[in-house]
N, CA, C, O and the ligand as a Tripos MOL2 file, in Angstrom:
@<TRIPOS>MOLECULE
protein
  253   251    64     0     0
PROTEIN
NO_CHARGES

@<TRIPOS>ATOM
      1 N           1.5190  -18.5990   16.4090 N.3       1 MET1
      2 CA          2.4100  -18.1110   15.3500 C.3       1 MET1
      3 C           2.3970  -16.5910   15.3060 C.2       1 MET1
      4 O           1.3400  -15.9610   15.2610 O.2       1 MET1
      5 N           3.5530  -16.0360   15.3190 N.am      2 VAL2
      6 CA          3.6480  -14.5820   15.2200 C.3       2 VAL2
      7 C           4.3960  -14.2340   13.9380 C.2       2 VAL2
      8 O           5.5670  -14.5790   13.7730 O.2       2 VAL2
      9 N           3.7220  -13.5670   13.0630 N.am      3 GLY3
     10 CA          4.3570  -13.1470   11.8150 C.3       3 GLY3
     11 C           4.3600  -11.6420   11.7460 C.2       3 GLY3
     12 O           3.9020  -10.9650   12.6670 O.2       3 GLY3
     13 N           4.8650  -11.1320   10.6760 N.am      4 PRO4
     14 CA          4.8590   -9.6840   10.5160 C.3       4 PRO4
     15 C           3.4240   -9.1680   10.3690 C.2       4 PRO4
     16 O           2.5810   -9.8060    9.7380 O.2       4 PRO4
     17 N           3.1730   -8.0270   10.9530 N.am      5 VAL5
     18 CA          1.8630   -7.3930   10.8190 C.3       5 VAL5
     19 C           1.9630   -6.3620    9.7070 C.2       5 VAL5
     20 O           2.7100   -5.3870    9.7910 O.2       5 VAL5
     21 N           1.1980   -6.6090    8.6800 N.am      6 TYR6
     22 CA          1.2600   -5.6770    7.5730 C.3       6 TYR6
     23 C           0.2620   -4.5560    7.7580 C.2       6 TYR6
     24 O          -0.8780   -4.7770    8.1670 O.2       6 TYR6
     25 N           0.6980   -3.3710    7.4550 N.am      7 LYS7
     26 CA         -0.1380   -2.1830    7.6060 C.3       7 LYS7
     27 C          -0.1340   -1.4160    6.2940 C.2       7 LYS7
     28 O           0.8260   -1.4470    5.5240 O.2       7 LYS7
     29 N          -1.2390   -0.7320    6.0730 N.am      8 ALA8
     30 CA         -1.3600    0.0260    4.8280 C.3       8 ALA8
     31 C          -1.4080    1.5140    5.1350 C.2       8 ALA8
     32 O          -2.0200    1.9500    6.1100 O.2       8 ALA8
     33 N          -0.7550    2.2720    4.2880 N.am      9 CYS9
     34 CA         -0.7040    3.7240    4.4610 C.3       9 CYS9
     35 C          -2.0780    4.3330    4.1740 C.2       9 CYS9
     36 O          -2.7340    3.9850    3.1920 O.2       9 CYS9
     37 N          -2.4990    5.2530    5.0560 N.am     10 LYS10
     38 CA         -3.7940    5.9120    4.8560 C.3      10 LYS10
     39 C          -3.7490    6.9190    3.7160 C.2      10 LYS10
     40 O          -4.7870    7.2930    3.1700 O.2      10 LYS10
     41 N          -2.5650    7.3490    3.3630 N.am     11 GLN11
     42 CA         -2.4420    8.3560    2.3110 C.3      11 GLN11
     43 C          -2.2360    7.7360    0.9300 C.2      11 GLN11
     44 O          -2.9180    8.1010   -0.0270 O.2      11 GLN11
     45 N          -1.2860    6.7890    0.8320 N.am     12 CYS12
     46 CA         -0.9660    6.2800   -0.5020 C.3      12 CYS12
     47 C          -1.2540    4.7820   -0.6470 C.2      12 CYS12
     48 O          -1.0460    4.2170   -1.7210 O.2      12 CYS12
     49 N          -1.7380    4.1240    0.4390 N.am     13 SER13
     50 CA         -2.1220    2.7050    0.4270 C.3      13 SER13
     51 C          -0.9580    1.7330    0.3270 C.2      13 SER13
     52 O          -1.1800    0.5250    0.2310 O.2      13 SER13
     53 N           0.2630    2.2190    0.3470 N.am     14 PHE14
     54 CA          1.4350    1.3480    0.2950 C.3      14 PHE14
     55 C           1.4750    0.4410    1.5250 C.2      14 PHE14
     56 O           1.2750    0.9090    2.6460 O.2      14 PHE14
     57 N           1.7330   -0.8550    1.3220 N.am     15 ILE15
     58 CA          1.7440   -1.8070    2.4220 C.3      15 ILE15
     59 C           3.1610   -2.0400    2.9160 C.2      15 ILE15
     60 O           4.0730   -2.2970    2.1310 O.2      15 ILE15
     61 N           3.3320   -1.9460    4.2240 N.am     16 SER16
     62 CA          4.6330   -2.1760    4.8390 C.3      16 SER16
     63 C           4.4000   -2.7190    6.2430 C.2      16 SER16
     64 O           3.2580   -2.9510    6.6400 O.2      16 SER16
     65 N           5.4750   -2.9220    6.9910 N.am     17 GLU17
     66 CA          5.3520   -3.3540    8.3860 C.3      17 GLU17
     67 C           5.5960   -2.1880    9.3240 C.2      17 GLU17
     68 O           5.7050   -2.3810   10.5350 O.2      17 GLU17
     69 N           5.6820   -0.9950    8.7890 N.am     18 GLU18
     70 CA          6.0740    0.1770    9.5860 C.3      18 GLU18
     71 C           4.8510    0.9420   10.0990 C.2      18 GLU18
     72 O           3.7570    0.8480    9.5430 O.2      18 GLU18
     73 N           5.0720    1.7000   11.1770 N.am     19 ASP19
     74 CA          4.0070    2.5530   11.7080 C.3      19 ASP19
     75 C           3.8370    3.8100   10.8700 C.2      19 ASP19
     76 O           2.7600    4.4040   10.8240 O.2      19 ASP19
     77 N           4.8990    4.1980   10.2200 N.am     20 THR20
     78 CA          4.7950    5.3000    9.2750 C.3      20 THR20
     79 C           5.2340    4.7920    7.9060 C.2      20 THR20
     80 O           6.1540    3.9830    7.7910 O.2      20 THR20
     81 N           4.5710    5.2740    6.8960 N.am     21 CYS21
     82 CA          4.8100    4.7860    5.5470 C.3      21 CYS21
     83 C           6.2260    5.1270    5.0720 C.2      21 CYS21
     84 O           6.6230    6.2920    5.0960 O.2      21 CYS21
     85 N           6.9960    4.1020    4.6360 N.am     22 PRO22
     86 CA          8.3520    4.3760    4.1370 C.3      22 PRO22
     87 C           8.3460    5.1260    2.8120 C.2      22 PRO22
     88 O           9.3770    5.6410    2.3790 O.2      22 PRO22
     89 N           7.2040    5.1860    2.1810 N.am     23 ARG23
     90 CA          7.1240    5.8220    0.8690 C.3      23 ARG23
     91 C           6.7890    7.3060    0.9910 C.2      23 ARG23
     92 O           7.4440    8.1510    0.3810 O.2      23 ARG23
     93 N           5.7480    7.6190    1.7960 N.am     24 CYS24
     94 CA          5.3120    9.0180    1.8530 C.3      24 CYS24
     95 C           5.3360    9.5940    3.2600 C.2      24 CYS24
     96 O           5.0910   10.7860    3.4440 O.2      24 CYS24
     97 N           5.6310    8.7530    4.2660 N.am     25 GLY25
     98 CA          5.6850    9.2590    5.6330 C.3      25 GLY25
     99 C           4.3300    9.3680    6.3120 C.2      25 GLY25
    100 O           4.2320    9.8700    7.4310 O.2      25 GLY25
    101 N           3.2790    8.8970    5.6360 N.am     26 GLY26
    102 CA          1.9420    8.9700    6.2070 C.3      26 GLY26
    103 C           1.7220    7.9190    7.2850 C.2      26 GLY26
    104 O           2.5270    7.0030    7.4510 O.2      26 GLY26
    105 N           0.6250    8.0640    8.0100 N.am     27 GLN27
    106 CA          0.2680    7.1120    9.0510 C.3      27 GLN27
    107 C          -0.2470    5.8250    8.4130 C.2      27 GLN27
    108 O          -0.9520    5.8640    7.4050 O.2      27 GLN27
    109 N           0.1140    4.6700    9.0150 N.am     28 THR28
    110 CA         -0.3680    3.4050    8.4830 C.3      28 THR28
    111 C          -1.4340    2.8260    9.3930 C.2      28 THR28
    112 O          -1.5350    3.1960   10.5630 O.2      28 THR28
    113 N          -2.2320    1.9100    8.8450 N.am     29 SER29
    114 CA         -3.3470    1.3300    9.5690 C.3      29 SER29
    115 C          -3.3790   -0.1690    9.3640 C.2      29 SER29
    116 O          -3.0600   -0.6660    8.2840 O.2      29 SER29
    117 N          -3.7740   -0.9020   10.4280 N.am     30 ARG30
    118 CA         -3.9350   -2.3520   10.2780 C.3      30 ARG30
    119 C          -5.2880   -2.6910    9.6700 C.2      30 ARG30
    120 O          -5.5380   -3.8320    9.2830 O.2      30 ARG30
    121 N          -6.1460   -1.7020    9.5920 N.am     31 GLU31
    122 CA         -7.5030   -1.9180    9.0880 C.3      31 GLU31
    123 C          -7.5390   -1.6930    7.5910 C.2      31 GLU31
    124 O          -7.8740   -0.6080    7.1180 O.2      31 GLU31
    125 N          -7.1830   -2.7500    6.8410 N.am     32 TRP32
    126 CA         -7.2390   -2.6050    5.3920 C.3      32 TRP32
    127 C          -7.7080   -3.9140    4.7770 C.2      32 TRP32
    128 O          -7.6260   -4.9690    5.4070 O.2      32 TRP32
    129 N          -8.1890   -3.8440    3.5700 N.am     33 GLN33
    130 CA         -8.7370   -5.0180    2.8930 C.3      33 GLN33
    131 C          -8.2190   -5.1170    1.4720 C.2      33 GLN33
    132 O          -8.1820   -4.1340    0.7310 O.2      33 GLN33
    133 N          -7.8240   -6.3110    1.1150 N.am     34 GLY34
    134 CA         -7.4190   -6.5800   -0.2560 C.3      34 GLY34
    135 C          -6.1470   -5.8520   -0.6290 C.2      34 GLY34
    136 O          -5.8410   -4.8000   -0.0680 O.2      34 GLY34
    137 N          -5.4070   -6.4010   -1.5700 N.am     35 TYR35
    138 CA         -4.2300   -5.6740   -2.0070 C.3      35 TYR35
    139 C          -3.9390   -5.9250   -3.4730 C.2      35 TYR35
    140 O          -4.3980   -6.8910   -4.0820 O.2      35 TYR35
    141 N          -3.1790   -5.0350   -3.9870 N.am     36 LEU36
    142 CA         -2.8100   -5.0510   -5.3860 C.3      36 LEU36
    143 C          -1.2870   -5.0460   -5.4470 C.2      36 LEU36
    144 O          -0.6370   -4.2200   -4.8070 O.2      36 LEU36
    145 N          -0.7230   -5.9720   -6.2180 N.am     37 VAL37
    146 CA          0.7270   -5.9730   -6.3870 C.3      37 VAL37
    147 C           1.0410   -5.2840   -7.7110 C.2      37 VAL37
    148 O           0.6250   -5.7340   -8.7780 O.2      37 VAL37
    149 N           1.7660   -4.2080   -7.6200 N.am     38 VAL38
    150 CA          2.1440   -3.4680   -8.8210 C.3      38 VAL38
    151 C           3.5890   -3.8060   -9.1540 C.2      38 VAL38
    152 O           4.5060   -3.4990   -8.3920 O.2      38 VAL38
    153 N           3.7790   -4.4460  -10.3140 N.am     39 ILE39
    154 CA          5.1510   -4.7990  -10.6880 C.3      39 ILE39
    155 C           5.6560   -3.9270  -11.8290 C.2      39 ILE39
    156 O           6.8590   -3.8330  -12.0750 O.2      39 ILE39
    157 N           4.7140   -3.2890  -12.5230 N.am     40 ASP40
    158 CA          5.1190   -2.3810  -13.6000 C.3      40 ASP40
    159 C           4.0890   -1.2600  -13.7030 C.2      40 ASP40
    160 O           3.2050   -1.2700  -14.5600 O.2      40 ASP40
    161 N           4.2390   -0.2900  -12.7960 N.am     41 TYR41
    162 CA          3.2020    0.7420  -12.6550 C.3      41 TYR41
    163 C           2.9850    1.5440  -13.9360 C.2      41 TYR41
    164 O           1.8940    2.0690  -14.1600 O.2      41 TYR41
    165 N           4.0100    1.6420  -14.7740 N.am     42 GLU42
    166 CA          3.8520    2.4430  -15.9880 C.3      42 GLU42
    167 C           2.8960    1.7870  -16.9810 C.2      42 GLU42
    168 O           2.3260    2.4600  -17.8400 O.2      42 GLU42
    169 N           2.7240    0.4650  -16.8600 N.am     43 LYS43
    170 CA          1.8500   -0.2470  -17.7850 C.3      43 LYS43
    171 C           0.5330   -0.6660  -17.1390 C.2      43 LYS43
    172 O          -0.2950   -1.3160  -17.7770 O.2      43 LYS43
    173 N           0.3410   -0.2980  -15.8770 N.am     44 SER44
    174 CA         -0.8580   -0.7290  -15.1620 C.3      44 SER44
    175 C          -1.9240    0.3600  -15.1500 C.2      44 SER44
    176 O          -1.6990    1.4560  -14.6370 O.2      44 SER44
    177 N          -3.0930    0.0450  -15.7230 N.am     45 ASP45
    178 CA         -4.1910    1.0030  -15.7090 C.3      45 ASP45
    179 C          -4.7200    1.2230  -14.2960 C.2      45 ASP45
    180 O          -5.0920    2.3350  -13.9220 O.2      45 ASP45
    181 N          -4.7460    0.1300  -13.5090 N.am     46 ILE46
    182 CA         -5.2360    0.2550  -12.1280 C.3      46 ILE46
    183 C          -4.3220    1.1810  -11.3310 C.2      46 ILE46
    184 O          -4.7910    2.0190  -10.5600 O.2      46 ILE46
    185 N          -3.0180    1.0220  -11.5240 N.am     47 ALA47
    186 CA         -2.0700    1.8820  -10.8310 C.3      47 ALA47
    187 C          -2.3060    3.3420  -11.1960 C.2      47 ALA47
    188 O          -2.2320    4.2230  -10.3380 O.2      47 ALA47
    189 N          -2.5860    3.5930  -12.4560 N.am     48 LYS48
    190 CA         -2.8610    4.9670  -12.8850 C.3      48 LYS48
    191 C          -4.1010    5.5100  -12.1990 C.2      48 LYS48
    192 O          -4.1220    6.6450  -11.7220 O.2      48 LYS48
    193 N          -5.1460    4.6680  -12.1580 N.am     49 GLN49
    194 CA         -6.3970    5.0870  -11.5170 C.3      49 GLN49
    195 C          -6.1850    5.4040  -10.0480 C.2      49 GLN49
    196 O          -6.7830    6.3400   -9.5180 O.2      49 GLN49
    197 N          -5.3280    4.6190   -9.3810 N.am     50 MET50
    198 CA         -5.0970    4.8140   -7.9560 C.3      50 MET50
    199 C          -4.0110    5.8460   -7.6820 C.2      50 MET50
    200 O          -3.7300    6.1600   -6.5250 O.2      50 MET50
    201 N          -3.4090    6.3650   -8.7230 N.am     51 GLY51
    202 CA         -2.3740    7.3730   -8.5400 C.3      51 GLY51
    203 C          -1.0700    6.7890   -8.0490 C.2      51 GLY51
    204 O          -0.2900    7.4760   -7.3890 O.2      51 GLY51
    205 N          -0.8200    5.5140   -8.3650 N.am     52 ILE52
    206 CA          0.3930    4.8400   -7.9070 C.3      52 ILE52
    207 C           1.5500    5.1270   -8.8650 C.2      52 ILE52
    208 O           1.4240    4.9530  -10.0770 O.2      52 ILE52
    209 N           2.6600    5.5610   -8.3110 N.am     53 SER53
    210 CA          3.7890    5.9340   -9.1540 C.3      53 SER53
    211 C           5.0590    5.1990   -8.7640 C.2      53 SER53
    212 O           6.1630    5.6700   -9.0380 O.2      53 SER53
    213 N           4.9060    4.0380   -8.1210 N.am     54 SER54
    214 CA          6.0680    3.1780   -7.8890 C.3      54 SER54
    215 C           5.5630    1.7570   -7.6840 C.2      54 SER54
    216 O           4.3930    1.5510   -7.3640 O.2      54 SER54
    217 N           6.4350    0.7850   -7.8660 N.am     55 ASN55
    218 CA          6.0380   -0.5960   -7.7300 C.3      55 ASN55
    219 C           5.9850   -0.9950   -6.2610 C.2      55 ASN55
    220 O           6.6820   -0.4220   -5.4230 O.2      55 ASN55
    221 N           5.1380   -1.9970   -5.9560 N.am     56 GLY56
    222 CA          5.0150   -2.4650   -4.5950 C.3      56 GLY56
    223 C           3.6430   -3.0250   -4.3430 C.2      56 GLY56
    224 O           2.8700   -3.2520   -5.2740 O.2      56 GLY56
    225 N           3.3390   -3.2500   -3.0760 N.am     57 LYS57
    226 CA          2.0230   -3.7660   -2.6970 C.3      57 LYS57
    227 C           1.1830   -2.6140   -2.1650 C.2      57 LYS57
    228 O           1.6350   -1.8110   -1.3480 O.2      57 LYS57
    229 N          -0.0490   -2.5550   -2.6500 N.am     58 TYR58
    230 CA         -0.9390   -1.4960   -2.2150 C.3      58 TYR58
    231 C          -2.2740   -2.0670   -1.7750 C.2      58 TYR58
    232 O          -2.8110   -2.9710   -2.4150 O.2      58 TYR58
    233 N          -2.8100   -1.5390   -0.6840 N.am     59 ALA59
    234 CA         -4.1260   -1.9700   -0.2150 C.3      59 ALA59
    235 C          -5.2060   -1.3510   -1.0870 C.2      59 ALA59
    236 O          -5.0780   -0.2210   -1.5580 O.2      59 ALA59
    237 N          -6.2770   -2.1210   -1.2930 N.am     60 LEU60
    238 CA         -7.3890   -1.5860   -2.0660 C.3      60 LEU60
    239 C          -8.2710   -0.6760   -1.2140 C.2      60 LEU60
    240 O          -8.8020    0.3260   -1.6930 O.2      60 LEU60
    241 N          -8.4150   -1.0440    0.0490 N.am     61 ARG61
    242 CA         -9.2070   -0.2190    0.9660 C.3      61 ARG61
    243 C          -8.4600   -0.0480    2.2650 C.2      61 ARG61
    244 O          -7.9890   -1.0290    2.8390 O.2      61 ARG61
    245 N          -8.3420    1.1640    2.7360 N.am     62 VAL62
    246 CA         -7.7020    1.4480    4.0200 C.3      62 VAL62
    247 C          -8.6820    2.2460    4.8590 C.2      62 VAL62
    248 O          -9.2580    3.2280    4.3900 O.2      62 VAL62
    249 N          -8.8720    1.8210    6.1070 N.am     63 ARG63
    250 CA         -9.7390    2.5770    6.9890 C.3      63 ARG63
    251 C          -8.9330    3.4230    7.9480 C.2      63 ARG63
    252 O          -9.5050    4.1350    8.7740 O.2      63 ARG63
    253 ZN          2.1930    6.3350    2.1070 Zn       64 ZN64
@<TRIPOS>BOND
     1     1     2 1
     2     2     3 1
     3     3     4 2
     4     3     5 am
     5     5     6 1
     6     6     7 1
     7     7     8 2
     8     7     9 am
     9     9    10 1
    10    10    11 1
    11    11    12 2
    12    11    13 am
    13    13    14 1
    14    14    15 1
    15    15    16 2
    16    15    17 am
    17    17    18 1
    18    18    19 1
    19    19    20 2
    20    19    21 am
    21    21    22 1
    22    22    23 1
    23    23    24 2
    24    23    25 am
    25    25    26 1
    26    26    27 1
    27    27    28 2
    28    27    29 am
    29    29    30 1
    30    30    31 1
    31    31    32 2
    32    31    33 am
    33    33    34 1
    34    34    35 1
    35    35    36 2
    36    35    37 am
    37    37    38 1
    38    38    39 1
    39    39    40 2
    40    39    41 am
    41    41    42 1
    42    42    43 1
    43    43    44 2
    44    43    45 am
    45    45    46 1
    46    46    47 1
    47    47    48 2
    48    47    49 am
    49    49    50 1
    50    50    51 1
    51    51    52 2
    52    51    53 am
    53    53    54 1
    54    54    55 1
    55    55    56 2
    56    55    57 am
    57    57    58 1
    58    58    59 1
    59    59    60 2
    60    59    61 am
    61    61    62 1
    62    62    63 1
    63    63    64 2
    64    63    65 am
    65    65    66 1
    66    66    67 1
    67    67    68 2
    68    67    69 am
    69    69    70 1
    70    70    71 1
    71    71    72 2
    72    71    73 am
    73    73    74 1
    74    74    75 1
    75    75    76 2
    76    75    77 am
    77    77    78 1
    78    78    79 1
    79    79    80 2
    80    79    81 am
    81    81    82 1
    82    82    83 1
    83    83    84 2
    84    83    85 am
    85    85    86 1
    86    86    87 1
    87    87    88 2
    88    87    89 am
    89    89    90 1
    90    90    91 1
    91    91    92 2
    92    91    93 am
    93    93    94 1
    94    94    95 1
    95    95    96 2
    96    95    97 am
    97    97    98 1
    98    98    99 1
    99    99   100 2
   100    99   101 am
   101   101   102 1
   102   102   103 1
   103   103   104 2
   104   103   105 am
   105   105   106 1
   106   106   107 1
   107   107   108 2
   108   107   109 am
   109   109   110 1
   110   110   111 1
   111   111   112 2
   112   111   113 am
   113   113   114 1
   114   114   115 1
   115   115   116 2
   116   115   117 am
   117   117   118 1
   118   118   119 1
   119   119   120 2
   120   119   121 am
   121   121   122 1
   122   122   123 1
   123   123   124 2
   124   123   125 am
   125   125   126 1
   126   126   127 1
   127   127   128 2
   128   127   129 am
   129   129   130 1
   130   130   131 1
   131   131   132 2
   132   131   133 am
   133   133   134 1
   134   134   135 1
   135   135   136 2
   136   135   137 am
   137   137   138 1
   138   138   139 1
   139   139   140 2
   140   139   141 am
   141   141   142 1
   142   142   143 1
   143   143   144 2
   144   143   145 am
   145   145   146 1
   146   146   147 1
   147   147   148 2
   148   147   149 am
   149   149   150 1
   150   150   151 1
   151   151   152 2
   152   151   153 am
   153   153   154 1
   154   154   155 1
   155   155   156 2
   156   155   157 am
   157   157   158 1
   158   158   159 1
   159   159   160 2
   160   159   161 am
   161   161   162 1
   162   162   163 1
   163   163   164 2
   164   163   165 am
   165   165   166 1
   166   166   167 1
   167   167   168 2
   168   167   169 am
   169   169   170 1
   170   170   171 1
   171   171   172 2
   172   171   173 am
   173   173   174 1
   174   174   175 1
   175   175   176 2
   176   175   177 am
   177   177   178 1
   178   178   179 1
   179   179   180 2
   180   179   181 am
   181   181   182 1
   182   182   183 1
   183   183   184 2
   184   183   185 am
   185   185   186 1
   186   186   187 1
   187   187   188 2
   188   187   189 am
   189   189   190 1
   190   190   191 1
   191   191   192 2
   192   191   193 am
   193   193   194 1
   194   194   195 1
   195   195   196 2
   196   195   197 am
   197   197   198 1
   198   198   199 1
   199   199   200 2
   200   199   201 am
   201   201   202 1
   202   202   203 1
   203   203   204 2
   204   203   205 am
   205   205   206 1
   206   206   207 1
   207   207   208 2
   208   207   209 am
   209   209   210 1
   210   210   211 1
   211   211   212 2
   212   211   213 am
   213   213   214 1
   214   214   215 1
   215   215   216 2
   216   215   217 am
   217   217   218 1
   218   218   219 1
   219   219   220 2
   220   219   221 am
   221   221   222 1
   222   222   223 1
   223   223   224 2
   224   223   225 am
   225   225   226 1
   226   226   227 1
   227   227   228 2
   228   227   229 am
   229   229   230 1
   230   230   231 1
   231   231   232 2
   232   231   233 am
   233   233   234 1
   234   234   235 1
   235   235   236 2
   236   235   237 am
   237   237   238 1
   238   238   239 1
   239   239   240 2
   240   239   241 am
   241   241   242 1
   242   242   243 1
   243   243   244 2
   244   243   245 am
   245   245   246 1
   246   246   247 1
   247   247   248 2
   248   247   249 am
   249   249   250 1
   250   250   251 1
   251   251   252 2
@<TRIPOS>SUBSTRUCTURE
     1 MET1         2 RESIDUE 1 A MET
     2 VAL2         6 RESIDUE 1 A VAL
     3 GLY3        10 RESIDUE 1 A GLY
     4 PRO4        14 RESIDUE 1 A PRO
     5 VAL5        18 RESIDUE 1 A VAL
     6 TYR6        22 RESIDUE 1 A TYR
     7 LYS7        26 RESIDUE 1 A LYS
     8 ALA8        30 RESIDUE 1 A ALA
     9 CYS9        34 RESIDUE 1 A CYS
    10 LYS10       38 RESIDUE 1 A LYS
    11 GLN11       42 RESIDUE 1 A GLN
    12 CYS12       46 RESIDUE 1 A CYS
    13 SER13       50 RESIDUE 1 A SER
    14 PHE14       54 RESIDUE 1 A PHE
    15 ILE15       58 RESIDUE 1 A ILE
    16 SER16       62 RESIDUE 1 A SER
    17 GLU17       66 RESIDUE 1 A GLU
    18 GLU18       70 RESIDUE 1 A GLU
    19 ASP19       74 RESIDUE 1 A ASP
    20 THR20       78 RESIDUE 1 A THR
    21 CYS21       82 RESIDUE 1 A CYS
    22 PRO22       86 RESIDUE 1 A PRO
    23 ARG23       90 RESIDUE 1 A ARG
    24 CYS24       94 RESIDUE 1 A CYS
    25 GLY25       98 RESIDUE 1 A GLY
    26 GLY26      102 RESIDUE 1 A GLY
    27 GLN27      106 RESIDUE 1 A GLN
    28 THR28      110 RESIDUE 1 A THR
    29 SER29      114 RESIDUE 1 A SER
    30 ARG30      118 RESIDUE 1 A ARG
    31 GLU31      122 RESIDUE 1 A GLU
    32 TRP32      126 RESIDUE 1 A TRP
    33 GLN33      130 RESIDUE 1 A GLN
    34 GLY34      134 RESIDUE 1 A GLY
    35 TYR35      138 RESIDUE 1 A TYR
    36 LEU36      142 RESIDUE 1 A LEU
    37 VAL37      146 RESIDUE 1 A VAL
    38 VAL38      150 RESIDUE 1 A VAL
    39 ILE39      154 RESIDUE 1 A ILE
    40 ASP40      158 RESIDUE 1 A ASP
    41 TYR41      162 RESIDUE 1 A TYR
    42 GLU42      166 RESIDUE 1 A GLU
    43 LYS43      170 RESIDUE 1 A LYS
    44 SER44      174 RESIDUE 1 A SER
    45 ASP45      178 RESIDUE 1 A ASP
    46 ILE46      182 RESIDUE 1 A ILE
    47 ALA47      186 RESIDUE 1 A ALA
    48 LYS48      190 RESIDUE 1 A LYS
    49 GLN49      194 RESIDUE 1 A GLN
    50 MET50      198 RESIDUE 1 A MET
    51 GLY51      202 RESIDUE 1 A GLY
    52 ILE52      206 RESIDUE 1 A ILE
    53 SER53      210 RESIDUE 1 A SER
    54 SER54      214 RESIDUE 1 A SER
    55 ASN55      218 RESIDUE 1 A ASN
    56 GLY56      222 RESIDUE 1 A GLY
    57 LYS57      226 RESIDUE 1 A LYS
    58 TYR58      230 RESIDUE 1 A TYR
    59 ALA59      234 RESIDUE 1 A ALA
    60 LEU60      238 RESIDUE 1 A LEU
    61 ARG61      242 RESIDUE 1 A ARG
    62 VAL62      246 RESIDUE 1 A VAL
    63 ARG63      250 RESIDUE 1 A ARG
    64 ZN64       253 GROUP 0 **** ****
């Protein structure tokens, strides 16, 4: 089975299938663990702590 390979941005942790982050243009990595789905960043304390300013999927750890 071949599915999409998800990668996380090393700069902002945004998860996408791209080699460069569509959000900030940073380099992405396949080496990441765990993720957080932000559906309402303005009301999310975790998003504030992580400096997230838009909705989407974010990796908790990116290597
Ligand atoms: Zn990014």
